[in-house]
C-alpha positions in Angstrom: -63.6 -102.7 -26.0 -60.5 -103.7 -27.9 -62.0 -102.5 -31.1 -62.9 -99.1 -29.6 -59.3 -98.9 -28.2 -57.9 -99.6 -31.7 -60.2 -96.8 -33.1 -58.9 -94.3 -30.6 -55.3 -95.2 -31.5 -56.1 -94.7 -35.2 -57.7 -91.3 -34.4 -54.5 -90.3 -32.7 -52.4 -91.4 -35.6 -54.6 -89.4 -38.0 -54.3 -86.2 -36.0 -57.2 -86.1 -33.5 -56.4 -83.9 -30.5 -54.7 -85.9 -27.8 -56.9 -84.6 -25.0 -60.0 -85.7 -26.8 -58.7 -89.2 -27.4 -57.6 -89.5 -23.8 -60.9 -88.2 -22.5 -62.8 -90.6 -24.8 -60.7 -93.5 -23.5 -61.4 -92.5 -19.9 -65.2 -92.2 -20.6 -65.3 -95.6 -22.2 -63.4 -97.1 -19.2 -65.7 -95.4 -16.6 -68.8 -96.5 -18.6 -67.5 -100.1 -18.7 -67.0 -100.1 -14.9 -70.4 -98.4 -14.3 -68.8 -95.3 -12.8 -70.6 -92.0 -13.1 -68.9 -89.8 -15.7 -69.1 -86.9 -13.3 -65.9 -88.4 -11.8 -64.1 -87.0 -14.8 -65.4 -83.5 -14.0 -64.3 -83.9 -10.4 -60.8 -84.8 -11.6 -60.7 -81.7 -13.7 -61.8 -79.6 -10.7 -59.2 -81.3 -8.6 -56.4 -79.8 -10.7 -57.1 -76.4 -9.1 -56.1 -77.8 -5.7 -52.7 -79.1 -6.8 -49.8 -77.5 -5.0 -47.4 -75.5 -7.1 -49.8 -75.5 -10.1 -49.7 -71.7 -10.3 -46.0 -71.9 -11.0 -46.7 -73.3 -14.5 -48.5 -70.3 -16.0 -46.4 -67.7 -14.2 -43.0 -69.1 -15.3 -44.3 -69.7 -18.8 -45.6 -66.1 -19.1 -42.2 -64.8 -17.8 -40.4 -66.9 -20.4 -42.5 -65.7 -23.3 -42.0 -62.1 -22.2 -38.2 -62.7 -22.3 -38.5 -64.2 -25.7 -40.4 -61.2 -27.1 -37.9 -58.7 -25.7 -34.3 -58.1 -26.6 -33.2 -60.3 -23.8 -31.9 -63.1 -26.2 -29.5 -60.6 -27.8 -28.2 -59.4 -24.5 -27.7 -62.9 -23.3 -25.8 -63.9 -26.4 -23.6 -60.8 -26.1 -22.8 -61.5 -22.5 -21.9 -65.2 -23.0 -19.9 -64.2 -26.1 -17.9 -61.6 -24.2 -17.1 -64.2 -21.5 -16.5 -67.3 -23.7 -16.1 -66.0 -27.2 -12.3 -65.5 -27.0 -11.8 -69.3 -26.5 -11.1 -71.7 -29.4 -14.5 -72.8 -30.5 -16.0 -70.3 -28.0 -19.0 -69.3 -30.1 -20.2 -72.9 -30.0 -20.0 -72.8 -26.2 -21.9 -69.5 -26.3 -24.7 -71.2 -28.2 -24.9 -74.1 -25.7 -24.9 -71.9 -22.6 -27.3 -69.3 -24.0 -29.8 -71.9 -25.3 -29.7 -73.9 -22.0 -30.4 -70.7 -20.0 -33.2 -69.6 -22.3 -35.0 -73.0 -22.5 -34.9 -73.3 -18.7 -37.0 -70.1 -18.4 -39.3 -70.5 -21.4 -39.9 -74.2 -20.8 -40.2 -74.7 -24.6 -37.3 -75.7 -26.7 -39.0 -74.7 -29.9 -39.2 -71.1 -28.7 -35.4 -71.2 -28.0 -34.7 -72.4 -31.6 -36.8 -69.6 -33.0 -35.7 -66.8 -30.7 -32.0 -67.5 -30.5 -31.5 -69.4 -33.8 -31.9 -66.1 -35.7 -29.0 -64.7 -33.7 -26.7 -67.7 -33.3 -27.0 -69.5 -36.6 -25.7 -66.7 -38.8 -23.1 -65.8 -36.2 -21.7 -69.3 -36.3 -21.7 -69.3 -40.1 -19.9 -66.0 -40.2 -17.2 -67.3 -37.8 -16.4 -70.1 -40.1 -18.2 -73.1 -38.5 -19.4 -75.7 -41.0 -23.1 -75.4 -41.8 -24.0 -78.9 -40.8 -22.5 -78.4 -37.4 -24.3 -75.1 -36.9 -27.7 -76.7 -37.8 -27.1 -79.6 -35.4 -25.9 -77.5 -32.6 -28.8 -75.0 -32.6 -31.4 -77.8 -33.0 -29.9 -79.8 -30.1 -29.2 -76.9 -27.8 -32.9 -76.0 -27.8 -33.7 -78.8 -25.4 -30.7 -78.5 -23.1 -32.3 -76.4 -20.4 -35.1 -78.9 -19.6 -33.2 -80.2 -16.5 -32.4 -76.8 -15.1 -34.8 -74.8 -12.8 -37.3 -73.4 -13.4 -38.0 -75.7 -16.4 -41.7 -76.3 -17.0 -41.3 -80.1 -17.5 -39.5 -80.3 -14.1 -42.4 -78.6 -12.4 -45.1 -80.6 -14.2 -43.2 -83.9 -13.3 -43.2 -82.9 -9.6 -46.9 -82.1 -9.7 -47.8 -85.4 -11.4 -45.5 -87.5 -9.3 -46.4 -85.6 -6.1 -42.7 -85.2 -5.1 -40.8 -82.1 -3.9 -40.2 -79.7 -6.8 -37.5 -78.0 -4.9 -35.6 -81.3 -4.6 -36.3 -82.1 -8.2 -34.7 -78.8 -9.2 -31.6 -79.8 -7.2 -31.5 -83.3 -8.7 -31.5 -81.9 -12.3 -28.6 -79.5 -11.8 -25.6 -81.8 -12.1 -27.1 -84.1 -14.9 -27.9 -81.0 -16.9 -24.3 -79.8 -16.4 -23.0 -83.2 -17.6 -25.0 -82.9 -20.8 -23.6 -79.4 -21.4 -20.0 -80.5 -20.7 -20.1 -83.5 -23.0 -21.6 -81.4 -25.8 -19.1 -78.6 -25.2 -16.2 -81.1 -25.4 -17.5 -82.5 -28.6 -18.1 -79.1 -30.1 -14.5 -78.0 -29.3 -13.0 -81.2 -30.7 -14.8 -81.3 -34.0 -14.2 -77.6 -34.7 -10.5 -77.5 -33.9 -9.7 -76.9 -37.6 -12.7 -74.6 -38.3 -11.7 -71.4 -36.5 -10.9 -67.8 -37.4 -8.0 -66.3 -35.5 -9.0 -65.9 -31.8 -10.3 -62.5 -30.8 -8.6 -61.2 -27.6 -10.4 -61.2 -24.3 -11.8 -57.7 -23.6 -12.6 -56.7 -20.0 -14.3 -53.6 -21.4 -16.6 -55.7 -23.5 -17.4 -58.0 -20.6 -18.2 -54.9 -18.4 -20.4 -53.4 -21.2 -22.2 -56.7 -21.7 -22.8 -57.1 -18.0 -24.2 -53.6 -17.8 -26.4 -54.3 -20.9 -27.8 -57.5 -19.2 -28.0 -56.1 -15.7 -31.8 -56.5 -15.5 -31.7 -60.2 -16.6 -28.8 -61.2 -14.4 -30.8 -61.2 -11.1 -33.2 -63.8 -12.5 -31.2 -66.9 -11.7 -30.4 -65.5 -8.3 -34.1 -64.8 -7.6 -35.3 -68.2 -8.8 -32.5 -70.5 -7.7 -31.3 -68.6 -4.7 -34.8 -68.0 -3.4 -35.9 -71.7 -3.8 -32.7 -73.4 -2.7 -32.4 -71.1 0.4 -36.0 -71.9 1.4 -36.9 -68.2 1.2 -39.4 -68.8 -1.6 -41.7 -71.6 -2.4 -41.7 -72.5 -6.1 -45.1 -70.8 -6.7 -43.8 -67.7 -4.9 -40.6 -67.6 -6.9 -42.7 -67.9 -10.1 -44.9 -64.9 -9.0 -41.8 -62.8 -8.2 -40.2 -63.8 -11.5 -43.2 -63.0 -13.6 -43.7 -59.6 -11.9 -40.0 -58.7 -12.2 -39.8 -59.6 -15.9 -43.1 -57.7 -16.6 -41.9 -54.6 -14.8 -38.4 -54.7 -16.5 -39.5 -55.4 -20.1 -42.7 -53.2 -20.1 -42.1 -50.4 -17.6 -38.3 -50.0 -17.4 -36.7 -51.1 -20.7 -40.0 -50.6 -22.6 -39.1 -53.3 -25.2 -42.7 -54.7 -25.0 -45.5 -52.3 -25.5 -48.6 -52.5 -23.3 -50.6 -53.1 -26.5 -48.5 -56.3 -27.1 -49.1 -57.8 -23.7 -52.5 -59.5 -24.7 -50.7 -61.2 -27.6 -47.9 -62.5 -25.4 -50.4 -63.6 -22.7 -52.5 -65.4 -25.4 -49.5 -67.3 -26.8 -48.1 -68.3 -23.4 -51.5 -69.4 -22.1 -52.2 -71.5 -25.2 -49.2 -73.7 -24.1 -50.4 -73.7 -20.5 -54.0 -74.4 -21.5 -53.0 -77.3 -23.6 -50.9 -78.8 -20.8 -53.7 -78.4 -18.2 -56.4 -79.9 -20.5 -54.2 -82.9 -21.1 -53.3 -83.1 -17.4 -57.0 -83.1 -16.4 -58.2 -85.8 -18.7 -55.0 -87.9 -18.2 -55.6 -87.9 -14.4 -59.1 -89.3 -15.1 -57.7 -91.9 -17.4 -54.9 -92.8 -15.0 -57.3 -93.2 -12.1 -59.3 -95.6 -14.3 -56.2 -97.6 -15.1 -55.2 -97.8 -11.5 -58.7 -99.0 -10.6 -58.4 -101.6 -13.3 -55.1 -102.8 -12.0 -53.0 -101.8 -15.0 -49.9 -100.9 -12.9 -50.0 -104.3 -11.2 -50.3 -106.0 -14.6 -47.4 -104.1 -15.9 -45.3 -104.9 -12.8 -46.1 -108.6 -13.1 -45.2 -108.6 -16.8 -42.0 -106.6 -16.2 -40.8 -108.8 -13.3 -41.4 -111.8 -15.4 -38.3 -111.2 -17.5 -36.4 -108.4 -15.7 -35.0 -109.2 -12.3 -32.6 -106.3 -11.7 -32.7 -102.6 -11.3 -30.2 -102.1 -14.1 -32.3 -104.3 -16.5 -35.4 -102.3 -15.6 -33.7 -99.0 -16.2 -32.4 -100.2 -19.6 -35.9 -101.4 -20.6 -37.4 -98.1 -19.5 -34.8 -96.1 -21.6 -35.7 -98.0 -24.7 -39.4 -97.4 -24.0 -38.9 -93.7 -23.4 -36.8 -93.2 -26.5 -39.7 -94.7 -28.6 -42.3 -92.8 -26.6 -40.4 -89.5 -27.0 -40.3 -89.9 -30.8 -44.1 -90.0 -31.0 -45.3 -88.0 -28.0 -44.4 -84.6 -26.6 -42.8 -84.4 -23.2 -45.8 -82.9 -21.4 -48.3 -85.5 -22.6 -45.8 -88.3 -21.7 -45.4 -87.0 -18.2 -49.1 -87.0 -17.3 -49.8 -90.2 -19.1 -46.8 -92.4 -18.3 -45.4 -91.2 -15.0 -48.2 -92.5 -12.8 -47.9 -96.0 -14.3 -44.1 -96.3 -14.0 -43.7 -94.9 -10.5 -45.0 -98.0 -8.7 -42.9 -100.3 -10.9 -39.7 -98.3 -10.4 -40.3 -98.3 -6.6 -40.4 -102.1 -6.7 -36.9 -102.1 -8.2 -35.6 -99.6 -5.7 -35.2 -96.7 -8.0 -35.1 -93.4 -6.1 -38.1 -91.2 -7.1 -35.9 -88.1 -7.9 -33.4 -90.1 -9.9 -36.3 -91.6 -11.8 -37.6 -88.2 -12.6 -34.3 -87.0 -14.0 -33.8 -90.1 -16.0 -37.3 -89.8 -17.4 -36.9 -86.2 -18.4 -33.4 -86.7 -19.8 -34.6 -89.5 -21.9 -37.7 -87.7 -23.1 -35.5 -84.7 -23.9 -33.9 -86.9 -26.6 -37.4 -87.3 -28.1 -37.2 -83.8 -29.4 -34.3 -85.0 -31.6 -35.4 -88.5 -32.4 -36.6 -89.3 -36.0 -39.1 -89.6 -37.5 -41.2 -87.0 -35.6 -38.9 -85.3 -33.1 -40.5 -81.8 -32.7 -37.2 -79.8 -32.7 -36.2 -81.5 -36.0 -39.3 -80.0 -37.8 -39.0 -76.6 -36.1 -35.4 -76.3 -37.2 -36.2 -77.5 -40.7 -38.9 -74.8 -41.0 -36.9 -72.1 -39.2 -33.7 -72.5 -41.2 -35.3 -73.7 -44.5 -33.4 -77.0 -44.6 -34.7 -80.4 -45.8 -35.7 -82.6 -42.9 -33.2 -85.3 -43.9 -30.4 -82.7 -43.7 -31.6 -81.9 -40.2 -31.6 -85.6 -39.3 -28.0 -86.0 -40.4 -26.8 -82.8 -38.7 -28.3 -83.7 -35.3 -27.3 -87.4 -35.3 -23.8 -86.9 -33.7 -25.3 -84.6 -31.0 -28.1 -87.2 -30.4 -25.4 -89.9 -29.8 -23.6 -87.6 -27.3 -26.8 -86.9 -25.4 -27.7 -90.6 -25.4 -24.4 -91.4 -23.8 -25.1 -88.7 -21.2 -28.5 -90.2 -20.5 -26.9 -93.6 -20.0 -24.4 -92.1 -17.5 -27.2 -90.3 -15.6 -29.2 -93.5 -15.5 -26.5 -95.7 -14.1 -24.9 -93.1 -11.9 -27.7 -92.2 -9.5 -25.4 -90.3 -7.1 -25.1 -87.6 -9.8 -28.8 -86.8 -9.5 -29.0 -87.3 -5.7 -25.8 -85.5 -4.6 -27.5 -82.2 -4.0 -30.8 -83.6 -2.8 -31.0 -83.6 1.1 -31.6 -87.0 2.7 
């Protein structure tokens, strides 16, 4: 069995599809225990009965529609009109626009590709150093993962079986903390790299607001509807997808009817990959639970970690390593069911744990050697990967500091969560 496990690990290293490796591991485990392999099919069927599951494809489809339209340009124009007059304002525009866009697309790579083409040359034209521009855009791509209706937040809530509404609330202030720290750093390092400030123009703000009038209701619909209790998460996802579809196809006509199948295919490729990994991971997790793996991990952990602070620090190190080699969606479905019971033994609140987990995994997009955003930025901006590494390192350190603050300041995550 150990030999077969080693073979599966080697297959993963050499590029075998993750879902196939997980499924093979689950099948080997079930076969060893004498359990009918039909149990795996039952687990796959059980996914359809998960609450809030429909929110995943609906929000993803809405996000991809936005990325294919001119919404990114309108969003940049609006944030530039509001913030661009400030010293270092365009850097703040990049942070705000990317965070908003990633929250709706759920995929930081899409943000780098969609907004990078607009923001990267604009930053360069305004006199910001190229290394800073590269690091800022690469980093900003993952900032929206803690804001509703981020896909990782929804998936975490599904896997952990906790309230997604409360998870949305828990992520708001930690997400703002990350934005504020990066904004402060951006303003400080660029104090000597600025063209003369442009004056604030109320006329431009009004024009930008009018230009973006169809996108502006989106946060109100999603956040207002969910937080007020008027919409369930799945209902908010359906309303959002329908609204974006009508606006971009029927009203603004920026996406042709003939292009809809392409957008659907691209968005559902992401969703399909997540659901396949989710299904086989549930089967694998159930086997590990039956085999007592969480209990073994708990006994091992408590053997040399006696405090909650020590457990959180150990978990952070583990997640930083995990995030560098595994994407956030796979990590959620594979690891969360194993660490939940261990964290509960140390008295870690389930919503605080979720935000710490996602914030730490967010760093994985930027952690060498295989952080996904690093390679996307290298390809998109035609820069050597080592250049991208060095450009993102200061931002990575700022984000690491923010994760440590979030980890040891649980009230930040729980302040908006009802008792």
